[in-house]
KEKE-3310 file (N, C-alpha, C; in steps of 0.2 Angstrom, whole numbers, plus 5000, padded with zeros to 4 digits):
npx = (5205:5217:5218:5220:5232:5239:5238:5245:5258:5259:5259:5271:5281:5279:5285:5298:5303:5303:5311:5324:5325:5328:5339:5348:5348:5355:5368:5373:5377:5385:5384:5379:5387:5386:5376:5385:5388:5388:5404:5405:5414:5425:5430:5446:5454:5458:5475:5486:5500:5510:5515:5527:5523:5516:5503:5488:5477:5463:5451:5436:5427:5413:5408:5405:5409:5414:5412:5424:5423:5408:5393:5378:5364:5351:5335:5329:5317:5302:5292:5287:5294:5300:5309:5323:5339:5351:5356:5359:5374:5382:5396:5398:5401:5405:5392:5384:5367:5355:5343:5325:5313:5295:5289:5279:5269:5277:5281:5270:5266:5277:5277:5264:5272:5282:5273:5267:5278:5282:5270:5272:5284:5281:5274:5281:5291:5284:5279:5293:5297:5288:5290:5304:5301:5293:5303:5312:5303:5301:5314:5316:5306:5311:5323:5319:5310:5321:5326:5319:5317:5330:5332:5321:5327:5338:5333:5327:5325:5335:5335:5323:5305:5289:5280:5290:5296:5286:5285:5297:5296:5285:5291:5302:5294:5288:5299:5303:5294:5295:5305:5300:5293:5304:5309:5300:5300:5312:5311:5307:5300:5284:5287:5280:5279:5291:5294:5284:5289:5301:5296:5288:5301:5307:5298:5299:5312:5313:5305:5312:5323:5319:5314:5326:5331:5324:5331:5343:5359:5374:5385:5399:5413:5411:5405:5389:5380:5369:5352:5338:5325:5310:5301:5288:5286:5283:5294:5302:5308:5325:5326:5336:5340:5350:5367:5382:5399:5416:5427:5438:5445:5441:5434:5431:5416:5408:5396:5394:5394:5394:5402:5411:5417:5423:5434:5444:5454:5459:5471:5475:5481:5477:5468:5460:5447:5437:5421:5412:5417:5433:5447:5459:5471:5470:5481:5475:5469:5462:5453:5444:5434:5417:5411:5412:5424:5431:5436:5427:5413:5401:5392:5398:5412:5427:5436:5452:5460:5476:5484:5474:5463:5463:5455:5437:5437:5429:5412:5402:5394:5398:5400:5412:5425:5434:5451:5456:5470:5469:5478:5493:5504:5518:5529:5525:5518:5506:5490:5478:5461:5454:5457:5456:5445:5430:5421:5408:5412:5426:5441:5451:5464:5468:5481:5494:5504:5516:5508:5497:5482:5479:5469:5473:5469:5470:5475:5470:5476:5478:5467:5466:5464:5461:5468:5476:5483:5493:5494:5497:5498:5503:5516:5528:5530:5522:5510:5493:5476:5464:5446)
npy = (4869:4869:4882:4889:4886:4890:4905:4906:4903:4913:4925:4921:4924:4937:4942:4937:4942:4955:4956:4953:4965:4973:4969:4971:4986:4988:4985:4996:5004:4998:4983:4979:4992:5006:5020:5035:5047:5066:5073:5084:5100:5105:5121:5128:5136:5154:5160:5168:5178:5185:5200:5214:5232:5247:5255:5264:5276:5283:5295:5298:5311:5319:5335:5350:5362:5378:5397:5405:5419:5428:5437:5442:5450:5463:5470:5486:5491:5487:5476:5473:5462:5468:5468:5457:5457:5448:5430:5418:5412:5419:5431:5445:5464:5476:5487:5485:5483:5472:5469:5475:5483:5485:5502:5511:5515:5522:5533:5540:5545:5553:5561:5569:5573:5582:5592:5597:5602:5612:5620:5625:5631:5642:5649:5653:5659:5669:5676:5680:5689:5699:5701:5706:5718:5724:5727:5737:5747:5750:5754:5766:5773:5775:5782:5793:5799:5803:5812:5822:5824:5829:5839:5848:5849:5855:5869:5874:5887:5894:5895:5881:5884:5883:5878:5873:5864:5854:5850:5844:5833:5825:5822:5814:5804:5798:5794:5784:5775:5770:5764:5753:5746:5741:5733:5724:5718:5711:5697:5690:5679:5670:5655:5643:5643:5642:5627:5621:5620:5612:5601:5596:5595:5585:5575:5571:5569:5557:5549:5549:5542:5530:5526:5524:5515:5505:5497:5482:5482:5475:5473:5469:5464:5448:5431:5428:5418:5413:5418:5423:5429:5430:5438:5447:5442:5444:5454:5458:5472:5472:5458:5444:5439:5435:5432:5435:5429:5427:5419:5417:5412:5398:5384:5369:5364:5356:5349:5340:5326:5325:5314:5311:5325:5325:5317:5325:5339:5357:5362:5350:5340:5336:5327:5332:5329:5328:5320:5314:5312:5306:5316:5327:5329:5336:5346:5349:5358:5357:5369:5376:5373:5370:5377:5367:5362:5369:5384:5390:5400:5396:5382:5373:5364:5369:5366:5372:5374:5369:5374:5385:5379:5379:5392:5391:5377:5371:5371:5382:5371:5360:5342:5335:5325:5323:5316:5313:5309:5301:5295:5287:5272:5267:5253:5242:5228:5218:5214:5206:5214:5204:5193:5191:5186:5186:5185:5182:5197:5195:5195:5185:5176:5162:5151:5144:5129:5120:5111:5111:5119:5133:5145:5162:5175:5192:5208:5224:5237:5252:5253:5252:5254:5242:5234:5229:5234:5225:5224:5214:5198:5191:5186:5191:5183:5173:5160:5162:5156:5160:5163)
npz = (5557:5551:5545:5556:5560:5549:5551:5563:5559:5551:5560:5568:5558:5556:5569:5568:5558:5563:5573:5566:5561:5571:5575:5565:5567:5580:5575:5571:5581:5588:5597:5613:5619:5629:5628:5625:5636:5638:5645:5657:5656:5666:5670:5670:5685:5685:5687:5695:5700:5715:5714:5712:5710:5703:5709:5704:5708:5700:5696:5688:5680:5674:5665:5660:5646:5650:5649:5658:5661:5660:5656:5661:5655:5651:5647:5652:5654:5655:5641:5626:5613:5598:5587:5582:5580:5581:5582:5595:5598:5590:5588:5595:5598:5610:5613:5601:5594:5599:5601:5598:5607:5607:5605:5601:5611:5620:5611:5608:5621:5622:5612:5617:5629:5624:5619:5630:5638:5628:5630:5644:5644:5635:5643:5654:5647:5644:5654:5660:5648:5652:5665:5664:5656:5665:5676:5669:5666:5680:5684:5675:5679:5694:5690:5685:5695:5704:5698:5696:5711:5714:5706:5713:5724:5723:5717:5727:5740:5752:5768:5763:5757:5763:5754:5746:5753:5754:5742:5739:5748:5744:5731:5735:5741:5731:5723:5732:5731:5719:5720:5728:5718:5711:5720:5722:5710:5710:5715:5703:5692:5695:5705:5702:5689:5684:5689:5682:5670:5673:5677:5666:5657:5664:5662:5648:5647:5655:5647:5634:5639:5642:5629:5623:5631:5626:5617:5616:5622:5618:5632:5631:5622:5615:5614:5611:5620:5624:5621:5623:5620:5609:5595:5597:5611:5628:5640:5654:5665:5668:5670:5666:5650:5641:5637:5636:5632:5636:5625:5624:5637:5644:5654:5663:5671:5684:5694:5709:5722:5740:5743:5731:5730:5743:5739:5732:5729:5730:5716:5711:5699:5682:5668:5653:5641:5627:5629:5620:5607:5608:5607:5607:5622:5635:5649:5665:5680:5697:5700:5709:5721:5729:5743:5759:5754:5747:5739:5730:5725:5720:5718:5711:5705:5699:5684:5677:5662:5657:5646:5636:5624:5606:5598:5594:5596:5606:5610:5621:5633:5629:5632:5642:5648:5664:5672:5687:5696:5711:5720:5723:5723:5726:5719:5726:5734:5723:5717:5705:5706:5704:5710:5723:5736:5746:5760:5771:5776:5777:5769:5759:5750:5739:5740:5733:5738:5737:5729:5738:5741:5750:5761:5764:5775:5770:5771:5763:5754:5743:5728:5712:5693:5691:5699:5716:5731:5742:5757:5769:5773:5760:5749:5740:5722:5726:5721:5717:5716:5709:5710)
capx = (5211:5222:5217:5224:5241:5242:5238:5249:5265:5261:5262:5279:5285:5281:5289:5304:5306:5303:5319:5329:5326:5329:5346:5353:5349:5358:5374:5374:5379:5388:5379:5382:5390:5381:5376:5389:5385:5393:5407:5405:5420:5427:5435:5451:5453:5463:5483:5489:5507:5510:5521:5528:5522:5514:5495:5487:5469:5462:5444:5435:5420:5411:5407:5403:5414:5410:5416:5428:5419:5402:5391:5370:5361:5343:5332:5329:5312:5295:5291:5286:5299:5298:5314:5330:5346:5356:5354:5363:5381:5388:5401:5396:5404:5402:5388:5380:5360:5354:5335:5323:5305:5289:5290:5273:5266:5282:5282:5265:5268:5284:5273:5261:5275:5283:5267:5266:5283:5281:5265:5273:5289:5278:5270:5287:5295:5279:5281:5300:5296:5284:5295:5310:5298:5291:5310:5315:5301:5301:5319:5315:5302:5314:5328:5315:5308:5328:5329:5315:5319:5336:5329:5317:5332:5344:5330:5325:5328:5338:5331:5315:5299:5285:5280:5296:5297:5280:5286:5303:5294:5283:5295:5304:5291:5287:5306:5304:5287:5299:5311:5297:5292:5308:5312:5294:5301:5318:5310:5306:5293:5282:5292:5277:5280:5297:5292:5279:5294:5306:5292:5289:5306:5309:5296:5300:5319:5311:5303:5318:5328:5314:5315:5332:5333:5321:5336:5347:5365:5378:5389:5406:5414:5411:5399:5381:5379:5362:5348:5330:5317:5304:5297:5281:5287:5285:5301:5302:5316:5331:5327:5342:5338:5356:5373:5390:5404:5422:5427:5446:5447:5436:5434:5426:5412:5404:5393:5397:5389:5397:5406:5415:5420:5430:5442:5446:5457:5459:5477:5475:5482:5471:5468:5452:5446:5430:5417:5408:5422:5439:5452:5465:5469:5473:5481:5472:5470:5457:5454:5441:5428:5413:5414:5417:5429:5436:5435:5422:5409:5395:5391:5401:5419:5429:5442:5456:5464:5483:5484:5468:5461:5461:5447:5432:5439:5424:5406:5398:5389:5401:5401:5419:5428:5441:5452:5459:5474:5469:5483:5497:5508:5525:5535:5521:5515:5500:5487:5472:5456:5449:5461:5452:5438:5427:5416:5406:5417:5432:5445:5456:5466:5470:5488:5496:5511:5518:5503:5491:5480:5477:5468:5476:5467:5474:5475:5471:5477:5475:5465:5465:5466:5459:5473:5475:5488:5492:5497:5497:5495:5504:5524:5531:5529:5516:5506:5487:5472:5458:5439)
capy = (4869:4871:4889:4893:4885:4895:4911:4904:4904:4920:4929:4919:4927:4944:4943:4936:4948:4963:4953:4955:4973:4977:4967:4975:4994:4988:4984:5003:5008:4993:4980:4980:4997:5010:5026:5040:5053:5070:5073:5092:5102:5108:5126:5130:5143:5158:5158:5175:5179:5192:5204:5221:5236:5252:5256:5272:5275:5289:5293:5300:5314:5323:5342:5355:5368:5384:5402:5409:5426:5428:5442:5443:5456:5462:5477:5490:5492:5481:5480:5468:5463:5471:5465:5454:5458:5443:5423:5415:5409:5423:5436:5452:5469:5481:5492:5481:5482:5466:5468:5482:5483:5490:5509:5515:5518:5528:5537:5543:5549:5557:5568:5572:5578:5588:5598:5600:5606:5618:5625:5626:5635:5646:5653:5655:5664:5676:5679:5682:5695:5703:5704:5711:5725:5728:5728:5741:5752:5752:5757:5771:5777:5778:5786:5799:5802:5804:5818:5826:5825:5831:5846:5851:5852:5861:5874:5878:5892:5892:5888:5881:5888:5878:5874:5868:5857:5847:5847:5840:5828:5822:5819:5809:5798:5796:5791:5777:5771:5768:5758:5747:5743:5738:5728:5719:5713:5707:5690:5686:5675:5664:5649:5638:5642:5637:5620:5618:5618:5607:5594:5594:5593:5579:5568:5571:5565:5550:5546:5548:5537:5524:5523:5522:5507:5499:5494:5479:5484:5472:5477:5469:5459:5441:5428:5428:5410:5413:5422:5420:5432:5428:5443:5446:5440:5451:5453:5463:5475:5469:5450:5441:5436:5436:5430:5436:5426:5429:5412:5415:5409:5392:5380:5363:5365:5350:5348:5334:5325:5326:5308:5314:5331:5323:5314:5330:5345:5361:5361:5343:5339:5330:5326:5335:5326:5328:5315:5309:5310:5307:5319:5330:5328:5344:5344:5355:5358:5359:5377:5377:5369:5372:5376:5368:5359:5374:5392:5393:5405:5394:5375:5369:5361:5373:5364:5375:5371:5374:5380:5386:5376:5383:5396:5387:5370:5368:5376:5381:5366:5352:5337:5334:5321:5324:5312:5315:5305:5303:5292:5283:5268:5263:5248:5238:5220:5220:5207:5209:5214:5197:5187:5193:5183:5188:5179:5185:5203:5192:5196:5181:5173:5155:5151:5138:5128:5112:5106:5112:5125:5136:5150:5166:5181:5198:5216:5227:5245:5257:5250:5256:5251:5233:5229:5231:5234:5219:5224:5210:5192:5188:5186:5191:5177:5168:5159:5164:5153:5165:5160)
capz = (5561:5546:5544:5562:5560:5544:5555:5569:5556:5548:5566:5571:5554:5558:5574:5566:5555:5567:5578:5562:5558:5577:5576:5562:5571:5585:5575:5568:5586:5592:5601:5619:5620:5631:5625:5627:5641:5638:5651:5659:5656:5672:5669:5676:5688:5685:5693:5697:5705:5718:5710:5715:5705:5707:5709:5703:5710:5698:5696:5679:5682:5668:5665:5653:5645:5652:5650:5664:5662:5657:5660:5660:5654:5651:5643:5658:5654:5652:5635:5620:5609:5591:5583:5584:5576:5579:5586:5600:5596:5586:5591:5595:5601:5614:5609:5596:5598:5598:5599:5600:5609:5603:5609:5600:5616:5622:5608:5610:5626:5621:5608:5623:5634:5622:5619:5638:5638:5625:5635:5650:5642:5632:5648:5657:5643:5642:5662:5660:5647:5656:5671:5660:5654:5671:5679:5666:5667:5686:5685:5674:5685:5699:5689:5684:5702:5708:5694:5700:5717:5714:5704:5718:5731:5720:5715:5732:5744:5758:5769:5758:5759:5766:5747:5743:5757:5752:5735:5742:5752:5739:5727:5739:5743:5722:5722:5737:5729:5711:5721:5732:5714:5708:5724:5720:5704:5711:5715:5698:5689:5698:5704:5700:5681:5683:5691:5678:5665:5675:5678:5659:5656:5668:5660:5642:5648:5656:5641:5631:5642:5640:5620:5622:5634:5623:5614:5621:5619:5621:5636:5631:5616:5616:5610:5613:5622:5626:5620:5625:5617:5602:5593:5601:5618:5634:5644:5660:5666:5673:5671:5660:5643:5637:5641:5632:5636:5634:5624:5624:5643:5645:5660:5664:5677:5687:5701:5712:5728:5744:5742:5727:5732:5749:5738:5729:5733:5724:5713:5710:5692:5680:5660:5650:5634:5624:5632:5616:5603:5610:5604:5611:5628:5638:5655:5670:5687:5700:5702:5714:5725:5732:5751:5763:5752:5743:5740:5726:5727:5719:5721:5705:5703:5691:5681:5672:5657:5659:5640:5633:5619:5599:5596:5591:5598:5609:5613:5628:5635:5625:5637:5644:5654:5666:5675:5692:5699:5719:5726:5719:5728:5719:5722:5731:5731:5721:5714:5701:5710:5704:5714:5730:5737:5751:5762:5778:5778:5779:5763:5758:5744:5739:5738:5731:5742:5736:5728:5742:5741:5757:5761:5769:5776:5768:5772:5757:5753:5737:5723:5706:5688:5691:5703:5723:5736:5747:5763:5774:5770:5754:5750:5733:5719:5728:5717:5719:5713:5707:5711)
cpx = (5216:5223:5221:5231:5243:5243:5244:5256:5265:5263:5269:5282:5286:5286:5295:5308:5308:5311:5325:5329:5329:5338:5350:5352:5354:5366:5376:5378:5384:5385:5383:5385:5385:5381:5380:5385:5390:5397:5407:5412:5420:5433:5440:5451:5459:5469:5486:5496:5507:5514:5521:5526:5518:5506:5493:5479:5468:5453:5442:5427:5419:5409:5407:5406:5409:5414:5419:5424:5414:5398:5382:5369:5352:5340:5331:5323:5306:5295:5288:5291:5296:5303:5320:5334:5351:5353:5361:5368:5385:5391:5398:5401:5402:5398:5384:5372:5358:5347:5331:5314:5301:5289:5284:5270:5269:5282:5278:5264:5272:5280:5270:5266:5279:5278:5266:5272:5285:5277:5268:5279:5289:5277:5277:5291:5289:5280:5287:5301:5293:5288:5302:5308:5296:5298:5312:5312:5300:5309:5320:5312:5307:5320:5324:5312:5314:5329:5324:5315:5324:5336:5326:5322:5337:5340:5328:5328:5331:5338:5323:5311:5294:5282:5283:5296:5293:5283:5292:5301:5289:5286:5299:5300:5289:5294:5307:5299:5291:5304:5308:5296:5296:5311:5306:5296:5307:5316:5308:5299:5290:5286:5288:5277:5286:5297:5288:5283:5297:5302:5290:5293:5308:5305:5297:5308:5318:5311:5307:5322:5323:5316:5321:5334:5329:5325:5341:5354:5368:5384:5397:5406:5414:5407:5394:5380:5372:5358:5341:5324:5315:5302:5290:5280:5288:5290:5299:5311:5320:5331:5331:5338:5344:5362:5378:5395:5411:5426:5435:5448:5440:5439:5430:5421:5407:5400:5393:5393:5396:5405:5413:5419:5425:5434:5445:5450:5459:5469:5479:5477:5477:5472:5461:5452:5438:5427:5413:5413:5427:5444:5458:5465:5474:5473:5477:5473:5464:5457:5451:5436:5425:5415:5409:5421:5434:5433:5430:5415:5401:5394:5395:5409:5420:5435:5446:5460:5472:5485:5477:5468:5461:5456:5444:5433:5431:5419:5404:5393:5393:5402:5410:5418:5434:5443:5457:5462:5473:5474:5487:5502:5512:5528:5531:5519:5508:5497:5482:5467:5452:5452:5458:5446:5436:5421:5414:5411:5424:5436:5450:5458:5467:5475:5489:5503:5511:5513:5496:5488:5477:5475:5470:5472:5472:5472:5475:5473:5474:5472:5463:5467:5466:5466:5472:5482:5488:5497:5500:5495:5498:5512:5523:5533:5527:5511:5499:5481:5467:5451:5437)
cpy = (4872:4878:4892:4891:4891:4903:4911:4907:4910:4925:4927:4924:4934:4946:4942:4940:4956:4962:4955:4961:4977:4975:4970:4983:4994:4988:4990:5005:5003:4989:4979:4985:5003:5016:5031:5045:5059:5073:5081:5094:5106:5115:5127:5137:5148:5158:5166:5174:5187:5196:5211:5227:5242:5252:5264:5273:5283:5289:5299:5304:5318:5329:5344:5359:5374:5390:5404:5415:5427:5434:5442:5449:5456:5469:5479:5493:5486:5482:5473:5468:5464:5467:5463:5454:5453:5435:5423:5411:5413:5427:5442:5457:5473:5487:5490:5481:5476:5465:5474:5480:5487:5496:5515:5520:5525:5533:5542:5547:5554:5564:5572:5576:5583:5594:5602:5605:5612:5624:5629:5632:5641:5651:5655:5661:5671:5680:5682:5689:5699:5706:5708:5718:5730:5731:5735:5748:5756:5755:5763:5776:5779:5784:5793:5803:5805:5810:5823:5830:5829:5838:5851:5854:5857:5868:5877:5882:5890:5896:5887:5884:5882:5874:5869:5861:5852:5846:5843:5831:5824:5818:5812:5802:5793:5792:5783:5773:5767:5762:5755:5743:5739:5730:5722:5713:5709:5700:5686:5684:5672:5657:5644:5637:5639:5629:5617:5616:5613:5600:5591:5591:5586:5572:5568:5567:5558:5546:5543:5543:5529:5521:5520:5516:5502:5496:5490:5480:5479:5475:5476:5465:5453:5437:5426:5420:5409:5419:5421:5422:5431:5436:5443:5445:5446:5449:5459:5465:5471:5461:5447:5437:5434:5434:5431:5434:5428:5421:5411:5412:5404:5388:5373:5364:5357:5351:5342:5331:5326:5319:5310:5319:5328:5320:5319:5336:5351:5362:5356:5341:5334:5332:5328:5331:5325:5321:5310:5307:5311:5310:5320:5329:5333:5341:5350:5353:5360:5365:5379:5373:5371:5371:5370:5365:5363:5380:5395:5395:5402:5385:5370:5368:5365:5370:5369:5370:5375:5378:5379:5383:5381:5387:5391:5379:5367:5373:5375:5376:5360:5348:5334:5329:5323:5319:5314:5309:5307:5301:5288:5278:5266:5257:5243:5231:5222:5214:5209:5208:5207:5192:5186:5189:5186:5184:5183:5193:5200:5192:5190:5179:5165:5154:5144:5136:5122:5108:5106:5118:5128:5143:5155:5173:5187:5204:5221:5235:5249:5251:5253:5253:5244:5230:5234:5231:5228:5221:5221:5203:5188:5190:5187:5185:5173:5167:5159:5161:5157:5160:5159)
cpz = (5556:5545:5551:5562:5555:5547:5559:5566:5554:5555:5568:5566:5555:5563:5572:5563:5558:5572:5573:5561:5564:5577:5572:5563:5575:5582:5572:5576:5590:5598:5607:5622:5624:5626:5629:5631:5640:5645:5653:5660:5662:5670:5673:5679:5685:5690:5693:5702:5708:5715:5714:5709:5709:5704:5709:5704:5706:5698:5689:5681:5674:5669:5660:5652:5646:5651:5657:5665:5656:5660:5658:5658:5651:5648:5651:5658:5654:5646:5632:5615:5602:5585:5587:5579:5575:5582:5589:5595:5591:5590:5590:5598:5605:5610:5604:5599:5593:5597:5601:5604:5607:5606:5605:5605:5618:5619:5608:5615:5626:5618:5613:5628:5632:5621:5627:5638:5636:5627:5639:5648:5638:5639:5652:5653:5642:5648:5662:5656:5649:5662:5669:5660:5660:5675:5676:5668:5675:5687:5681:5678:5690:5697:5687:5690:5705:5704:5696:5706:5717:5711:5708:5724:5729:5718:5721:5736:5749:5765:5765:5762:5761:5759:5744:5747:5756:5747:5736:5745:5747:5733:5730:5739:5735:5720:5726:5733:5722:5713:5725:5724:5710:5712:5723:5714:5705:5711:5708:5696:5695:5698:5701:5691:5679:5685:5686:5672:5666:5676:5671:5657:5656:5663:5651:5642:5650:5650:5636:5633:5641:5634:5620:5625:5631:5618:5618:5617:5621:5625:5635:5623:5619:5611:5614:5615:5624:5625:5619:5620:5610:5601:5596:5609:5622:5639:5649:5661:5671:5674:5665:5655:5639:5641:5635:5636:5632:5632:5622:5631:5644:5650:5658:5671:5679:5693:5703:5718:5732:5744:5737:5729:5739:5746:5734:5732:5727:5723:5711:5702:5689:5672:5659:5643:5634:5626:5625:5610:5605:5605:5608:5618:5631:5645:5657:5676:5689:5703:5708:5717:5728:5740:5755:5761:5748:5744:5734:5728:5724:5722:5715:5706:5697:5690:5676:5667:5659:5653:5637:5626:5614:5600:5593:5591:5601:5610:5619:5628:5632:5632:5638:5650:5657:5672:5680:5696:5707:5722:5721:5725:5721:5724:5728:5729:5730:5717:5710:5707:5710:5707:5721:5731:5745:5753:5769:5781:5777:5771:5763:5750:5746:5737:5736:5733:5741:5735:5732:5742:5748:5757:5765:5768:5774:5770:5766:5758:5746:5731:5717:5699:5687:5696:5711:5726:5740:5753:5768:5771:5764:5753:5740:5729:5721:5724:5719:5715:5713:5709:5705)
residu = (UNK:UNK:UNK:UNK:UNK:UNK:UNK:UNK:UNK:UNK:UNK:UNK:UNK:UNK:UNK:UNK:UNK:UNK:UNK:UNK:UNK:UNK:UNK:UNK:UNK:UNK:UNK:UNK:UNK:UNK:UNK:UNK:UNK:UNK:UNK:UNK:UNK:UNK:UNK:UNK:UNK:UNK:UNK:UNK:UNK:UNK:UNK:UNK:UNK:UNK:UNK:UNK:UNK:UNK:UNK:UNK:UNK:UNK:UNK:UNK:UNK:UNK:UNK:UNK:UNK:UNK:UNK:UNK:UNK:UNK:UNK:UNK:UNK:UNK:UNK:UNK:UNK:UNK:UNK:UNK:UNK:UNK:UNK:UNK:UNK:UNK:UNK:UNK:UNK:UNK:UNK:UNK:UNK:UNK:UNK:UNK:UNK:UNK:UNK:UNK:UNK:UNK:UNK:UNK:UNK:UNK:UNK:UNK:UNK:UNK:UNK:UNK:UNK:UNK:UNK:UNK:UNK:UNK:UNK:UNK:UNK:UNK:UNK:UNK:UNK:UNK:UNK:UNK:UNK:UNK:UNK:UNK:UNK:UNK:UNK:UNK:UNK:UNK:UNK:UNK:UNK:UNK:UNK:UNK:UNK:UNK:UNK:UNK:UNK:UNK:UNK:UNK:UNK:UNK:UNK:UNK:UNK:UNK:UNK:UNK:UNK:UNK:UNK:UNK:UNK:UNK:UNK:UNK:UNK:UNK:UNK:UNK:UNK:UNK:UNK:UNK:UNK:UNK:UNK:UNK:UNK:UNK:UNK:UNK:UNK:UNK:UNK:UNK:UNK:UNK:UNK:UNK:UNK:UNK:UNK:UNK:UNK:UNK:UNK:UNK:UNK:UNK:UNK:UNK:UNK:UNK:UNK:UNK:UNK:UNK:UNK:UNK:UNK:UNK:UNK:UNK:UNK:UNK:UNK:UNK:UNK:UNK:UNK:UNK:UNK:UNK:UNK:UNK:UNK:UNK:UNK:UNK:UNK:UNK:UNK:UNK:UNK:UNK:UNK:UNK:UNK:UNK:UNK:UNK:UNK:UNK:UNK:UNK:UNK:UNK:UNK:UNK:UNK:UNK:UNK:UNK:UNK:UNK:UNK:UNK:UNK:UNK:UNK:UNK:UNK:UNK:UNK:UNK:UNK:UNK:UNK:UNK:UNK:UNK:UNK:UNK:UNK:UNK:UNK:UNK:UNK:UNK:UNK:UNK:UNK:UNK:UNK:UNK:UNK:UNK:UNK:UNK:UNK:UNK:UNK:UNK:UNK:UNK:UNK:UNK:UNK:UNK:UNK:UNK:UNK:UNK:UNK:UNK:UNK:UNK:UNK:UNK:UNK:UNK:UNK:UNK:UNK:UNK:UNK:UNK:UNK:UNK:UNK:UNK:UNK:UNK:UNK:UNK:UNK:UNK:UNK:UNK:UNK:UNK:UNK:UNK:UNK:UNK:UNK:UNK:UNK:UNK:UNK:UNK:UNK:UNK:UNK:UNK:UNK:UNK:UNK:UNK:UNK:UNK:UNK:UNK:UNK:UNK:UNK:UNK:UNK:UNK:UNK:UNK:UNK:UNK:UNK:UNK:UNK:UNK:UNK:UNK:UNK:UNK:UNK:UNK:UNK:UNK:UNK:UNK:UNK:UNK:UNK:UNK:UNK:UNK:UNK)
# end
């Protein structure tokens, strides 16, 4: 029994010591004070004032630097590229040789064609020489026959005897035969011989032209902005492989959809600036728009510089942006676009009037630069509570 009371007393001591510890912990946070709960911060709504100002609606587009004048060109014959003498990006002059095709096969054909021409020419010359000698011989025979005839007539009796008449008749026939021989030679040599020479010469000329065409010649002065062939590559006649551009007159070109084009017009002023690294700002104009929006002959918008940039300022293909002022409103009621609220297609603002907030429908006009024109529903200096 005694041991039971000792255990009981020990248990009571442990309980009391635990209570003492709990009491001392509660003293640190002030006994009886509830644990504080953070109060949510209610953000204040922005306040705007209806003011008078200007609205500028502008659009920014992106395009590429392009030469106004550029010319594509190509080899005039099929072939395989043997040599390149320049690279894209260099300035060239009219008449410069830029590349050459392999002409080994053409040169072998030319050698054979020249041999054929030489043979045909030799045959023709032989025939012409023979014709010349035959003509001379026939002329002499005619002369001799005429002399003999004249002599026989001059020495015949008056009237001539039967033998003299016979002799005169025979000599007359001999003279006429000599004339026939001359007439036969008037047609000259066989026309086929001349045709053979002409055909052989034509073939030689064609091969010489083809060999000359195996060189790619610069058609004009400018910068070689595109140059496609590689050594050993097969190219085809009149298939463009190079472009030379006049870099003294540049423009910006862009391809747009119908929605964008409908907002633009030829002659609109604008500003031009490099897209990647902002720098100089140039003034410009929309020079032409594609049909049916303008008179451009292609599908691009063409933007002209008012003053051309300095040489080497840009490269063909540089990315540019151009900003066009589409419309403006001056001295109109304006609010930031963030002040406008929308619900179920309804546009309204919340105005502060003598401490009372009231919803007011508004009709909006031009928007630009983060501001919007208020056509109806608000008054100047009216206080508007933002959403």
